[in-house]
DRENZAZA-478715 format. One record per residue (C-alpha): x, y, z; chain; residue in one letter; residue number from 0. Coordinates in Angstrom, 1 decimal. Layout:
N
<site xx="X" yy="Y" zz="Z" chaine="A" residu="a" num="NUM"/>
...
//
This chain:
244
<site xx="97.9" yy="85.1" zz="92.6" chaine="A" residu="m" num="0"/>
<site xx="100.0" yy="88.0" zz="91.4" chaine="A" residu="r" num="1"/>
<site xx="103.2" yy="88.7" zz="93.3" chaine="A" residu="y" num="2"/>
<site xx="105.4" yy="91.8" zz="93.1" chaine="A" residu="a" num="3"/>
<site xx="109.1" yy="91.1" zz="93.9" chaine="A" residu="i" num="4"/>
<site xx="111.4" yy="93.8" zz="95.1" chaine="A" residu="i" num="5"/>
<site xx="114.9" yy="93.6" zz="96.4" chaine="A" residu="s" num="6"/>
<site xx="118.0" yy="95.7" zz="97.4" chaine="A" residu="d" num="7"/>
<site xx="116.1" yy="98.9" zz="98.1" chaine="A" residu="i" num="8"/>
<site xx="119.1" yy="100.2" zz="100.0" chaine="A" residu="h" num="9"/>
<site xx="117.4" yy="103.2" zz="101.7" chaine="A" residu="s" num="10"/>
<site xx="116.7" yy="104.8" zz="98.3" chaine="A" residu="n" num="11"/>
<site xx="113.2" yy="106.3" zz="98.9" chaine="A" residu="l" num="12"/>
<site xx="112.8" yy="108.0" zz="95.5" chaine="A" residu="p" num="13"/>
<site xx="113.4" yy="104.7" zz="93.7" chaine="A" residu="a" num="14"/>
<site xx="111.1" yy="102.7" zz="96.0" chaine="A" residu="l" num="15"/>
<site xx="108.3" yy="105.3" zz="95.7" chaine="A" residu="q" num="16"/>
<site xx="108.5" yy="105.1" zz="91.9" chaine="A" residu="r" num="17"/>
<site xx="108.4" yy="101.3" zz="91.9" chaine="A" residu="v" num="18"/>
<site xx="105.4" yy="101.2" zz="94.3" chaine="A" residu="l" num="19"/>
<site xx="103.6" yy="103.8" zz="92.2" chaine="A" residu="a" num="20"/>
<site xx="104.0" yy="101.6" zz="89.2" chaine="A" residu="e" num="21"/>
<site xx="102.8" yy="98.5" zz="91.2" chaine="A" residu="l" num="22"/>
<site xx="99.6" yy="100.3" zz="92.3" chaine="A" residu="v" num="23"/>
<site xx="98.4" yy="99.8" zz="88.7" chaine="A" residu="e" num="24"/>
<site xx="99.5" yy="96.2" zz="88.4" chaine="A" residu="a" num="25"/>
<site xx="96.8" yy="94.5" zz="90.4" chaine="A" residu="d" num="26"/>
<site xx="99.2" yy="92.9" zz="92.9" chaine="A" residu="i" num="27"/>
<site xx="98.0" yy="90.4" zz="95.5" chaine="A" residu="d" num="28"/>
<site xx="101.1" yy="90.1" zz="97.6" chaine="A" residu="r" num="29"/>
<site xx="104.6" yy="91.6" zz="97.8" chaine="A" residu="y" num="30"/>
<site xx="107.8" yy="89.6" zz="98.3" chaine="A" residu="l" num="31"/>
<site xx="110.9" yy="91.6" zz="99.5" chaine="A" residu="c" num="32"/>
<site xx="114.3" yy="89.8" zz="99.2" chaine="A" residu="l" num="33"/>
<site xx="116.2" yy="91.9" zz="101.7" chaine="A" residu="g" num="34"/>
<site xx="118.6" yy="94.8" zz="101.9" chaine="A" residu="d" num="35"/>
<site xx="116.0" yy="97.4" zz="102.6" chaine="A" residu="i" num="36"/>
<site xx="118.7" yy="99.4" zz="104.3" chaine="A" residu="v" num="37"/>
<site xx="122.4" yy="100.3" zz="103.6" chaine="A" residu="g" num="38"/>
<site xx="124.1" yy="102.8" zz="101.2" chaine="A" residu="y" num="39"/>
<site xx="121.2" yy="105.3" zz="100.9" chaine="A" residu="g" num="40"/>
<site xx="120.0" yy="108.1" zz="103.1" chaine="A" residu="a" num="41"/>
<site xx="116.4" yy="107.2" zz="104.1" chaine="A" residu="q" num="42"/>
<site xx="116.5" yy="103.8" zz="105.9" chaine="A" residu="p" num="43"/>
<site xx="113.5" yy="104.6" zz="108.2" chaine="A" residu="n" num="44"/>
<site xx="111.3" yy="105.9" zz="105.5" chaine="A" residu="e" num="45"/>
<site xx="112.0" yy="102.8" zz="103.3" chaine="A" residu="c" num="46"/>
<site xx="111.5" yy="100.4" zz="106.3" chaine="A" residu="g" num="47"/>
<site xx="108.2" yy="102.0" zz="107.0" chaine="A" residu="q" num="48"/>
<site xx="107.0" yy="101.9" zz="103.4" chaine="A" residu="a" num="49"/>
<site xx="107.8" yy="98.2" zz="103.2" chaine="A" residu="v" num="50"/>
<site xx="106.0" yy="97.5" zz="106.5" chaine="A" residu="q" num="51"/>
<site xx="102.9" yy="99.1" zz="105.1" chaine="A" residu="e" num="52"/>
<site xx="102.7" yy="96.6" zz="102.3" chaine="A" residu="l" num="53"/>
<site xx="101.1" yy="93.1" zz="102.3" chaine="A" residu="d" num="54"/>
<site xx="104.6" yy="91.7" zz="102.3" chaine="A" residu="v" num="55"/>
<site xx="106.7" yy="88.7" zz="103.1" chaine="A" residu="i" num="56"/>
<site xx="110.2" yy="90.0" zz="103.7" chaine="A" residu="c" num="57"/>
<site xx="113.5" yy="88.3" zz="104.4" chaine="A" residu="i" num="58"/>
<site xx="116.8" yy="89.6" zz="105.8" chaine="A" residu="r" num="59"/>
<site xx="119.7" yy="90.7" zz="103.6" chaine="A" residu="g" num="60"/>
<site xx="123.4" yy="91.1" zz="104.5" chaine="A" residu="n" num="61"/>
<site xx="123.0" yy="94.8" zz="105.1" chaine="A" residu="h" num="62"/>
<site xx="120.3" yy="94.1" zz="107.7" chaine="A" residu="e" num="63"/>
<site xx="122.8" yy="91.7" zz="109.3" chaine="A" residu="q" num="64"/>
<site xx="125.5" yy="94.4" zz="109.1" chaine="A" residu="g" num="65"/>
<site xx="123.3" yy="96.9" zz="110.8" chaine="A" residu="v" num="66"/>
<site xx="122.2" yy="94.6" zz="113.5" chaine="A" residu="l" num="67"/>
<site xx="125.4" yy="92.7" zz="114.2" chaine="A" residu="q" num="68"/>
<site xx="128.3" yy="95.2" zz="114.7" chaine="A" residu="p" num="69"/>
<site xx="131.1" yy="92.7" zz="114.1" chaine="A" residu="d" num="70"/>
<site xx="129.7" yy="91.7" zz="110.8" chaine="A" residu="f" num="71"/>
<site xx="130.6" yy="95.1" zz="109.2" chaine="A" residu="e" num="72"/>
<site xx="134.2" yy="93.9" zz="108.8" chaine="A" residu="q" num="73"/>
<site xx="133.1" yy="92.0" zz="105.7" chaine="A" residu="w" num="74"/>
<site xx="132.2" yy="95.2" zz="103.9" chaine="A" residu="f" num="75"/>
<site xx="134.4" yy="97.6" zz="102.0" chaine="A" residu="n" num="76"/>
<site xx="135.2" yy="101.0" zz="103.7" chaine="A" residu="a" num="77"/>
<site xx="132.5" yy="103.0" zz="102.0" chaine="A" residu="a" num="78"/>
<site xx="129.8" yy="100.4" zz="102.6" chaine="A" residu="a" num="79"/>
<site xx="131.0" yy="100.0" zz="106.2" chaine="A" residu="r" num="80"/>
<site xx="130.6" yy="103.8" zz="106.7" chaine="A" residu="a" num="81"/>
<site xx="127.1" yy="103.6" zz="105.4" chaine="A" residu="c" num="82"/>
<site xx="126.3" yy="100.7" zz="107.8" chaine="A" residu="l" num="83"/>
<site xx="127.6" yy="102.6" zz="110.8" chaine="A" residu="v" num="84"/>
<site xx="125.6" yy="105.7" zz="109.8" chaine="A" residu="w" num="85"/>
<site xx="122.4" yy="103.6" zz="109.3" chaine="A" residu="t" num="86"/>
<site xx="122.8" yy="101.9" zz="112.6" chaine="A" residu="r" num="87"/>
<site xx="122.7" yy="105.3" zz="114.3" chaine="A" residu="a" num="88"/>
<site xx="119.7" yy="106.5" zz="112.3" chaine="A" residu="q" num="89"/>
<site xx="117.3" yy="103.5" zz="112.8" chaine="A" residu="l" num="90"/>
<site xx="114.3" yy="104.0" zz="114.9" chaine="A" residu="t" num="91"/>
<site xx="113.4" yy="101.3" zz="117.5" chaine="A" residu="a" num="92"/>
<site xx="110.4" yy="100.3" zz="115.4" chaine="A" residu="e" num="93"/>
<site xx="112.4" yy="99.8" zz="112.3" chaine="A" residu="n" num="94"/>
<site xx="115.2" yy="98.0" zz="114.1" chaine="A" residu="r" num="95"/>
<site xx="112.6" yy="95.6" zz="115.7" chaine="A" residu="a" num="96"/>
<site xx="111.2" yy="94.9" zz="112.2" chaine="A" residu="f" num="97"/>
<site xx="114.6" yy="94.1" zz="110.8" chaine="A" residu="l" num="98"/>
<site xx="115.5" yy="91.8" zz="113.8" chaine="A" residu="e" num="99"/>
<site xx="112.3" yy="89.7" zz="113.1" chaine="A" residu="a" num="100"/>
<site xx="113.2" yy="88.9" zz="109.5" chaine="A" residu="l" num="101"/>
<site xx="114.2" yy="85.3" zz="108.6" chaine="A" residu="e" num="102"/>
<site xx="116.9" yy="84.3" zz="106.1" chaine="A" residu="e" num="103"/>
<site xx="114.6" yy="82.5" zz="103.6" chaine="A" residu="t" num="104"/>
<site xx="110.9" yy="81.9" zz="103.1" chaine="A" residu="a" num="105"/>
<site xx="108.6" yy="79.5" zz="101.3" chaine="A" residu="q" num="106"/>
<site xx="105.5" yy="81.1" zz="99.8" chaine="A" residu="v" num="107"/>
<site xx="103.4" yy="78.3" zz="98.2" chaine="A" residu="d" num="108"/>
<site xx="105.5" yy="77.1" zz="95.3" chaine="A" residu="n" num="109"/>
<site xx="107.9" yy="80.0" zz="95.6" chaine="A" residu="i" num="110"/>
<site xx="111.2" yy="80.1" zz="97.4" chaine="A" residu="t" num="111"/>
<site xx="112.8" yy="83.5" zz="98.3" chaine="A" residu="i" num="112"/>
<site xx="116.3" yy="84.2" zz="99.6" chaine="A" residu="c" num="113"/>
<site xx="118.7" yy="87.1" zz="99.5" chaine="A" residu="h" num="114"/>
<site xx="122.0" yy="85.6" zz="98.1" chaine="A" residu="g" num="115"/>
<site xx="121.5" yy="81.9" zz="97.7" chaine="A" residu="a" num="116"/>
<site xx="119.3" yy="79.3" zz="99.4" chaine="A" residu="i" num="117"/>
<site xx="122.2" yy="77.5" zz="101.2" chaine="A" residu="p" num="118"/>
<site xx="124.0" yy="80.7" zz="102.0" chaine="A" residu="d" num="119"/>
<site xx="122.3" yy="84.1" zz="102.2" chaine="A" residu="p" num="120"/>
<site xx="125.6" yy="85.9" zz="101.7" chaine="A" residu="n" num="121"/>
<site xx="126.6" yy="84.0" zz="98.6" chaine="A" residu="f" num="122"/>
<site xx="126.6" yy="85.8" zz="95.2" chaine="A" residu="y" num="123"/>
<site xx="125.0" yy="84.0" zz="92.3" chaine="A" residu="i" num="124"/>
<site xx="126.5" yy="85.2" zz="89.0" chaine="A" residu="t" num="125"/>
<site xx="126.9" yy="82.1" zz="86.9" chaine="A" residu="s" num="126"/>
<site xx="125.2" yy="78.8" zz="86.1" chaine="A" residu="p" num="127"/>
<site xx="127.7" yy="77.0" zz="88.3" chaine="A" residu="q" num="128"/>
<site xx="126.9" yy="79.3" zz="91.2" chaine="A" residu="e" num="129"/>
<site xx="123.1" yy="78.9" zz="90.7" chaine="A" residu="a" num="130"/>
<site xx="123.1" yy="75.1" zz="90.6" chaine="A" residu="l" num="131"/>
<site xx="123.3" yy="74.5" zz="94.5" chaine="A" residu="p" num="132"/>
<site xx="120.2" yy="76.6" zz="95.0" chaine="A" residu="s" num="133"/>
<site xx="118.3" yy="74.9" zz="92.3" chaine="A" residu="l" num="134"/>
<site xx="119.2" yy="71.5" zz="93.8" chaine="A" residu="q" num="135"/>
<site xx="117.7" yy="72.3" zz="97.2" chaine="A" residu="v" num="136"/>
<site xx="114.9" yy="74.6" zz="96.0" chaine="A" residu="m" num="137"/>
<site xx="111.5" yy="73.1" zz="97.2" chaine="A" residu="a" num="138"/>
<site xx="109.4" yy="74.4" zz="94.4" chaine="A" residu="g" num="139"/>
<site xx="109.9" yy="75.3" zz="90.8" chaine="A" residu="t" num="140"/>
<site xx="110.3" yy="79.1" zz="91.1" chaine="A" residu="v" num="141"/>
<site xx="112.8" yy="80.9" zz="93.3" chaine="A" residu="g" num="142"/>
<site xx="113.7" yy="84.6" zz="93.6" chaine="A" residu="f" num="143"/>
<site xx="117.1" yy="85.9" zz="94.9" chaine="A" residu="f" num="144"/>
<site xx="118.8" yy="89.3" zz="95.0" chaine="A" residu="g" num="145"/>
<site xx="122.2" yy="90.5" zz="96.4" chaine="A" residu="h" num="146"/>
<site xx="124.0" yy="91.0" zz="93.0" chaine="A" residu="t" num="147"/>
<site xx="121.9" yy="94.0" zz="92.0" chaine="A" residu="h" num="148"/>
<site xx="121.6" yy="92.6" zz="88.5" chaine="A" residu="s" num="149"/>
<site xx="118.4" yy="91.6" zz="86.6" chaine="A" residu="t" num="150"/>
<site xx="118.8" yy="88.1" zz="85.3" chaine="A" residu="e" num="151"/>
<site xx="117.4" yy="84.6" zz="85.5" chaine="A" residu="y" num="152"/>
<site xx="118.5" yy="80.9" zz="85.4" chaine="A" residu="f" num="153"/>
<site xx="116.5" yy="78.1" zz="83.8" chaine="A" residu="v" num="154"/>
<site xx="117.2" yy="74.4" zz="84.7" chaine="A" residu="q" num="155"/>
<site xx="115.5" yy="72.1" zz="82.1" chaine="A" residu="r" num="156"/>
<site xx="116.7" yy="68.8" zz="83.5" chaine="A" residu="e" num="157"/>
<site xx="117.4" yy="67.9" zz="87.2" chaine="A" residu="a" num="158"/>
<site xx="121.1" yy="68.1" zz="88.0" chaine="A" residu="g" num="159"/>
<site xx="122.2" yy="69.9" zz="84.8" chaine="A" residu="e" num="160"/>
<site xx="123.7" yy="73.4" zz="84.7" chaine="A" residu="l" num="161"/>
<site xx="121.0" yy="76.0" zz="84.1" chaine="A" residu="p" num="162"/>
<site xx="120.8" yy="78.4" zz="81.2" chaine="A" residu="e" num="163"/>
<site xx="121.7" yy="82.0" zz="82.1" chaine="A" residu="h" num="164"/>
<site xx="119.7" yy="84.9" zz="80.8" chaine="A" residu="w" num="165"/>
<site xx="121.0" yy="88.4" zz="81.7" chaine="A" residu="p" num="166"/>
<site xx="118.1" yy="90.9" zz="81.4" chaine="A" residu="s" num="167"/>
<site xx="119.4" yy="94.4" zz="82.2" chaine="A" residu="a" num="168"/>
<site xx="116.8" yy="96.0" zz="79.9" chaine="A" residu="a" num="169"/>
<site xx="114.0" yy="93.9" zz="81.5" chaine="A" residu="g" num="170"/>
<site xx="111.9" yy="91.3" zz="79.7" chaine="A" residu="g" num="171"/>
<site xx="109.6" yy="88.3" zz="80.2" chaine="A" residu="t" num="172"/>
<site xx="110.1" yy="84.8" zz="81.3" chaine="A" residu="c" num="173"/>
<site xx="107.5" yy="82.0" zz="80.9" chaine="A" residu="s" num="174"/>
<site xx="107.4" yy="79.2" zz="83.4" chaine="A" residu="v" num="175"/>
<site xx="107.3" yy="75.8" zz="81.7" chaine="A" residu="e" num="176"/>
<site xx="106.3" yy="72.5" zz="83.2" chaine="A" residu="v" num="177"/>
<site xx="109.3" yy="70.4" zz="84.3" chaine="A" residu="g" num="178"/>
<site xx="111.7" yy="73.3" zz="84.5" chaine="A" residu="c" num="179"/>
<site xx="113.1" yy="75.2" zz="87.5" chaine="A" residu="k" num="180"/>
<site xx="113.6" yy="78.9" zz="87.6" chaine="A" residu="y" num="181"/>
<site xx="115.9" yy="81.1" zz="89.7" chaine="A" residu="l" num="182"/>
<site xx="115.2" yy="84.8" zz="89.1" chaine="A" residu="i" num="183"/>
<site xx="116.9" yy="88.0" zz="90.2" chaine="A" residu="n" num="184"/>
<site xx="114.5" yy="91.0" zz="89.9" chaine="A" residu="p" num="185"/>
<site xx="117.4" yy="93.4" zz="90.1" chaine="A" residu="g" num="186"/>
<site xx="117.9" yy="96.2" zz="92.6" chaine="A" residu="a" num="187"/>
<site xx="115.3" yy="98.8" zz="93.4" chaine="A" residu="v" num="188"/>
<site xx="117.8" yy="101.2" zz="94.9" chaine="A" residu="g" num="189"/>
<site xx="121.3" yy="100.5" zz="93.5" chaine="A" residu="q" num="190"/>
<site xx="121.4" yy="98.7" zz="90.2" chaine="A" residu="p" num="191"/>
<site xx="124.8" yy="97.3" zz="89.1" chaine="A" residu="r" num="192"/>
<site xx="124.0" yy="95.8" zz="85.7" chaine="A" residu="d" num="193"/>
<site xx="124.8" yy="99.0" zz="83.7" chaine="A" residu="g" num="194"/>
<site xx="121.2" yy="100.2" zz="83.8" chaine="A" residu="n" num="195"/>
<site xx="120.5" yy="102.9" zz="86.4" chaine="A" residu="p" num="196"/>
<site xx="116.7" yy="102.4" zz="86.3" chaine="A" residu="q" num="197"/>
<site xx="115.0" yy="100.9" zz="89.3" chaine="A" residu="a" num="198"/>
<site xx="114.3" yy="97.2" zz="88.9" chaine="A" residu="a" num="199"/>
<site xx="111.5" yy="94.9" zz="90.1" chaine="A" residu="y" num="200"/>
<site xx="109.5" yy="91.9" zz="88.9" chaine="A" residu="a" num="201"/>
<site xx="105.9" yy="90.7" zz="88.7" chaine="A" residu="i" num="202"/>
<site xx="105.0" yy="87.0" zz="88.8" chaine="A" residu="y" num="203"/>
<site xx="101.6" yy="86.0" zz="87.7" chaine="A" residu="d" num="204"/>
<site xx="101.3" yy="82.5" zz="89.1" chaine="A" residu="e" num="205"/>
<site xx="98.2" yy="81.6" zz="87.1" chaine="A" residu="e" num="206"/>
<site xx="99.6" yy="82.5" zz="83.7" chaine="A" residu="s" num="207"/>
<site xx="103.2" yy="81.5" zz="84.6" chaine="A" residu="g" num="208"/>
<site xx="104.5" yy="84.8" zz="83.3" chaine="A" residu="q" num="209"/>
<site xx="107.4" yy="86.6" zz="85.1" chaine="A" residu="i" num="210"/>
<site xx="107.9" yy="90.2" zz="84.0" chaine="A" residu="e" num="211"/>
<site xx="111.2" yy="91.8" zz="84.7" chaine="A" residu="l" num="212"/>
<site xx="110.6" yy="95.6" zz="84.8" chaine="A" residu="r" num="213"/>
<site xx="112.8" yy="98.7" zz="84.8" chaine="A" residu="r" num="214"/>
<site xx="111.6" yy="102.2" zz="85.5" chaine="A" residu="v" num="215"/>
<site xx="113.1" yy="105.7" zz="85.6" chaine="A" residu="d" num="216"/>
<site xx="113.1" yy="107.6" zz="88.9" chaine="A" residu="y" num="217"/>
<site xx="114.6" yy="110.8" zz="90.3" chaine="A" residu="d" num="218"/>
<site xx="118.2" yy="109.7" zz="90.7" chaine="A" residu="i" num="219"/>
<site xx="119.3" yy="113.3" zz="91.4" chaine="A" residu="a" num="220"/>
<site xx="117.0" yy="113.5" zz="94.4" chaine="A" residu="a" num="221"/>
<site xx="118.3" yy="110.3" zz="95.9" chaine="A" residu="a" num="222"/>
<site xx="121.9" yy="111.5" zz="95.3" chaine="A" residu="q" num="223"/>
<site xx="121.3" yy="114.8" zz="97.0" chaine="A" residu="q" num="224"/>
<site xx="119.8" yy="113.1" zz="100.1" chaine="A" residu="k" num="225"/>
<site xx="123.0" yy="111.0" zz="100.3" chaine="A" residu="m" num="226"/>
<site xx="125.2" yy="114.1" zz="99.9" chaine="A" residu="i" num="227"/>
<site xx="123.3" yy="116.0" zz="102.5" chaine="A" residu="d" num="228"/>
<site xx="123.7" yy="113.1" zz="104.9" chaine="A" residu="a" num="229"/>
<site xx="127.5" yy="113.0" zz="104.5" chaine="A" residu="g" num="230"/>
<site xx="127.6" yy="109.5" zz="103.1" chaine="A" residu="l" num="231"/>
<site xx="130.6" yy="108.5" zz="100.9" chaine="A" residu="p" num="232"/>
<site xx="130.5" yy="110.2" zz="97.5" chaine="A" residu="p" num="233"/>
<site xx="131.2" yy="107.0" zz="95.7" chaine="A" residu="s" num="234"/>
<site xx="127.8" yy="105.7" zz="96.8" chaine="A" residu="m" num="235"/>
<site xx="125.8" yy="108.5" zz="95.3" chaine="A" residu="s" num="236"/>
<site xx="127.8" yy="108.6" zz="92.1" chaine="A" residu="l" num="237"/>
<site xx="127.2" yy="104.9" zz="91.3" chaine="A" residu="r" num="238"/>
<site xx="123.4" yy="105.5" zz="91.2" chaine="A" residu="l" num="239"/>
<site xx="123.7" yy="107.4" zz="88.0" chaine="A" residu="s" num="240"/>
<site xx="126.2" yy="104.9" zz="86.6" chaine="A" residu="q" num="241"/>
<site xx="124.2" yy="101.8" zz="87.3" chaine="A" residu="g" num="242"/>
<site xx="127.3" yy="100.1" zz="88.5" chaine="A" residu="r" num="243"/>
//
């Protein structure tokens, strides 16, 4: 089985379309989406529809929660909050129903997927110490998470020990070894924050045990213009070209 893993699309249709175009050539059996389809960007309905058209297992991110639960927006900064309020007004009934049906985590064979962390979907994993609680409760040997918008992975070689941390902003390959546990962040499709503005995604070939962390160029200017035209906060469009 070959899985494509996408996360943090954030209503950025040009980035999503570029990633999906790449994946057409990758012989993918199933898609895994780690949440935050919406938020920040200007095309939430188009992104939601594109995800629904995939053979996908999708979970909910904190921006889905922010759109669906009005009082939850208080936990976001002013610019992100403005994007959530705008998105809430734009969502079609069909896309809202799709987001409402999403669960916080999912188990797919030997793979665990979550948005932030397995014990807490809103938690940011940025260090070995922060990765450890998820590795301790992870059912299988491979887990995928998002939320930080950074391409990276953690490898735990012995039960209970702190994992190794491998930042991978330029992309790369990780080989799954017997006896180890892996927690992988494919990075953000729609708003990378690891210094690389390219859209990010991952491919996991379960048979070979190879995990590819990929980056790809997309039309950033087109995504920025959509956001400007929608009247979204300028800081949100600017950060697309900065990768931060």
